[in-house]
N, C-alpha and C positions, 0 to 999 in steps of 0.2 A: 586754500587761502580764502579768508573772508573778503567780501566785496570792497570794503573800505580800508583794507590793510595798506599801510604806507601813507595814509592821509593823516595829516596833523591838524588838530583843531585847538585853537586857543579860546577858552570860554571865560569871559569876563562877567557872565550873568550870575544872578542869585535867585533864590526862592524856586519858582516852579517852571515857567515857560522855557527859558533858556537852558537851565540844567536838564530838564527832561528831553529837550531837543538834542543836547550833546550826549545824553545817555543813549538815545536811539542810535546815534552815530557810533558811539563806543561799542555798543552791542553788535554792530555790523563790522567791527574791526578797526575803527579809527583810533588813533592815539590822541586822547583828549587830555589837555592840561588846563586845569582850573586856575585862574589868576585870582587870588584871594588877598584880602587885607591881612597884614600881620596881626598877631595877637588873638583875634576872635575868629578870623576866617569869614566866610560868607554867612549871611544872616540865618540860613536854614540850620547851621550847626547848633544854634541856640534854641531850637524848637523842641519842646517836650512832646512825647516822652523820650528818654534816652534808651538806647539799646547798647549795653556796655558803657563805654565812656562817651559815645557819640549819639547824636540825635538819630532816631530811627528814620525820620523823614529824610534827613541828609543822606543817610546810608543807602536808602532805597533809590534815591534819585542820582546818586553819584558813584554807583558801583563801577569798578573797572577804570576809573579816571586817575589822574595824577594831580598834585597840588603844588603850586608855586606861590608862596606868600610874598607879596611885594607892595611897597608903598608907592602907588602910581604918581604921587606928587613929588617923589624924591628922584632927582636926576640920576643918581647912582643906581637906584632900583630899575629905572627905565632903561639904563644901559644893559642890565642883565636881561631885560625883555627883548632888546633889539634883535639879537640873532634868531630868536624864535619868530619874531614878526617877519623877518626876511625870508624864512623858509616855510612858514605855515601855509596850509592850503585854505583853511577856513578860520574866520574870527567871528565869534558870537558875542554881542553885547546887548545889554538891556537897560542902559541908563536913559534918563530923559534926554531929548534932543539937546545937543550942545555940550554935554558933559565930556564926551570923548574929545571934542575939539579943544576944550580947556586943558585937557591932559596931554595934548599933542598926539593923540592916538586916533584922530578922525580918519575917515576913509581916504581922503585926498593925501594926507601925510603918509599913511601906511602904504598906499598904492605906489608912491614914489619909490619906496625901498623894496616893494614886492608887487609888481604889476599883476601878478596872477592871483592875488588874494581874493577870496570870496568873503565879503564883509557883510554879515547879517545883523541888522539892528531890529530888535523886537521891542515895540512900545505899545501903549494902549491906543494912541490916536495917530501914530505916524510921525514922520519927520517934518511935515508941514501942515498947514491948516490952522484954523483959529483955536483948536483944542489941543494942539501938540504939546503944550507945557502943563496941561492939567494932570494932577495926581489922581489916581484911580485904582480900583481893584475890580475883580471879576464882576461883582454885583453892579458896579457903576457902568461897566462896558455893556452888559446885557440890557441894562436899563436904558442907556443912551441910544441903543440901536433898535429898540422896540421889541426885542426878543422876549424880555421879561413880561411885557404887557400881555402876551398871548396866553400865559398860564401862571398866575401868581397867587391863586387863592382869593378869598374874599377880602375886601378892604378892612373888615373887622378882624380877620385872622390871616394876613398875607403869608405866603409860603416862600422860603428861600430855596432855590433849586439845590439838589444834592451834589451836583457835579460842577467843577470849575470849567465851564464851557468856554469862556473867552481865553483863559490861560492855555488850555490844552488844545481845544479844537480851533481856536482863533489864533493862537500863538505858536505852540510847539509844532503841531502837524504842518501848517503852512511853511514854517521855517525849514523843517527838514525837507519837505517837498521841493522847495525852491533852492535849497542848498544842493540837493542831488541834481536838479536840473542845471544849476550853474556849474557843477563839477563836470557834467556831461558836455555842456557848452565849452568849458575850458579845454576839454580833451580835443575838441574840434578846432578851437581858435587860439588856444594858448593864453587867453585873456581872462582876468578875474571880473568880478562884478559887485556892485553895491546892491544889497537887498533891503528893502524897507518893508518890514512885516508889521502891520498895524492890526492889533487884535480886533478892534471894532470893525474894520473893513471886512474882515473875514467872517463875521457873524451873519451878514445878510444872506449868505448862501444857504444857511439853515432855514431861512424863511421864504424859500422860493415859492411855495404854495400861497403863503399869505400875501406876498408882494404881487404875485400873479393875479390873485383874486381882486386885490385892490385896484391894480392898474387896468385890468381888463373889464371889470364890472362895476368898479366904484364901491364895492362892498368890502370894507376893511375889517378883518377879523377883530373881535373883542377878546376880553379875558375869559378863556375857557368856553368859547362859543362855537368852535369849529371842529371838524372831523377828528383831528389828532390832538386836540386839546381838551377833550371831555365834553364837547357840545352835542354828542350823540350817544345813545345807549350802546352803540356798537364799538365804542372806544372809551372805556371808563373803568374806574376803580370802584369795586363793590365790596364793602365790609361784610365779614362773615359773623356768625353768632359768637365766636370765641375771640373776637378782636383782631383777627387776621384780615387779609385783603385779597380779593380775586382781581387779577389784572386781566380784563376782558377786552380783546381786540378782534372780534369777529366781523370785520368790516365787509368783506365780500358776502354776497347773498347766501352762497352755499354754507359758509361758516356760520352766518347768522342763524340760518334755519336749524343747523345742528345745535347751536347754543340754546335756541328756544326750546328744542326738544329735550335737551339735557336738564334744563331748569324747570321744564314743564310750564312754560309761559302760556297763558290762555291764548287760544287761536285768534281771537279778535284783537289782540294787542301785538301780534307778530309783524304786522305791517307798520313799521315805525315811522313811515312818512305821514301817517294820518294824525298821530299825536305823540311825538317823540317824548315829551315830558311824562305823559301817562305811562308809556311803555317802559321808560327808564325807571320811573318810580316803582312800578310793579316788579321789575326785574330786581331792583335793589331790595325790596321787601322779601322776595323769595330767597335770595342769596343770604340775606341776613338771618333767615330762619334756621340755618344749618351751620355747623362748624366747618372749618377749612378742610379737615380731613375728608368730610363727606364729599365736598366738591372736588378735591384732589382725585378721589376715587372715581367720581362720575366723569371727570374730564380725561382720565387716563386712556390713552389709545384712540381718542376721538379728535378729528380735525375740526377744531373750533377756535384755535388761537387764544386759549385761555389757560392761565396758570395761577399758582398761589405765590404771592410775593414772599420771598425768603430774606433772611438776614444775610449780611456779608459772611458771617461765620458759617452759616449753612451752605452758602454758595461755594466757599473754599473747600468744603468737604463733599461737594456734589461729585459722584462717580464719573459723570460725563466730563467735567472739566479736568479731573485727575487723569482720565484716560487720554485726553487731548494733550497732556504733557505740559500745560502752560505754567505749572508750578515746579517743573523739574529743575530749572536753573536755581542756584543757591547763592545766597549772600552770606558772607562771613564777617565777624567783627574781630577786634584785636584780642579778644579773650578766647577765640576759637569757636564761639557759638555760631550756629547757622540758622537761617530761616529761608523760605522761598523768596527769590528775587522778584522785583516788580515785573509782572507780565507786561511785555511791550509788543507792539504790532510789527515785529520783525520776524520773518519766516525762520523757522528753526534751522533751515539749511544755511542761513547766513550768519548764524551765531556760533559762539564757541561751544566746546563740549559741555553739556549741562552737568556732567559729573564733577567739573572743576568749580569749587566755590570761589567767588571773587569778592574782594572787599572794596569799600569806599576809601579814598586816600586820607591819610593823616595830614594835618595842616603843614604845609611846607615840605612835603616829602621829596620834592624835586629841587629844593633850594641849593643844597650843596653842589649838586651836579651842574646846575646852570650858572651858579655864581663862579665856580672854577672855570667854566667854559668862557665866561665873559672877562675873566681876569680880575674880578672885583674882590674876591675873597668871600667869606661867609656873610650871609644876610641874616639879620636878627629876626627870629620868629618866636612869639609868645615870651619875650624876655630872655630867650636863650639863642645861642648861635646855632644855625642849622648847616 
């Protein structure tokens, strides 16, 4: 039995933070029912490119879930929802503060019918505070917390980070962590809980070193000026002669000395405390003089924390990751085509048999079942009765 077998999750969220959170719960055995708008479903269903008839983004994030298409403003549709609200263990929502209240689905209302509900709200800025109603996306959140200021390229050519840090690391992961803690607490007390997950709040953890430096010494890090943001030759990206890049992170002295020996850096430049800029400039010159394959060969088998930056396609074909089995789980679409499912940070022991391909839900896949259970009859989905 998977650890969350028997747990029912109602997911009202769209796009990334909430759907990825409920995916992790589903992969651990929870029964996840997406509550979607009739006709179009959640926003991610419309994102290109498609894989079969469905968006590949939607398919990857919603593997193994069910779908209930309801108009939450319709009293009749809300009656269909009520039996689920009464028995659900977890509710995830991602609207701006106040939206669920207007729909009569706020925590206080739901908790009356289900005191054990764990009600998780994911927002950019939280349920209170002066910014609670601001619209934003990942770039705004990392910008508002100072995280982006630590490494954003030059003002003439600023760089957008490659990962959605706030959505996943500030939203999804804290949501799952706190949902699991609340489930454990409920086992002890029998009571549910309201969870307020603010993506911006959770970004400050990533800057522990920057905050510590500033508070303790008054030296606040700038853009690319510190140890792990490229402010030292020991943690830097070095271009090669053929347009590839060496990711060099020989921070500790033993790694640094090995790195210096490999690239044959002049002895008088190896003490980078004397003139870090001069040392870094010369290291860059040396690495730029040779192609990536030369450095790959020189770094092979050496403890110096250096590697060649690869593409995503190359990483997916890396024998190491294949041997680890992180791409064993399969996603299937309505046409029977399969692809690797999205790797998630859930131990293989807690997930279903990887040999079983699992699909994302068609819109309204649960409508007939739950409409009959509520006594309402069929609910319209995409212009047809379901």
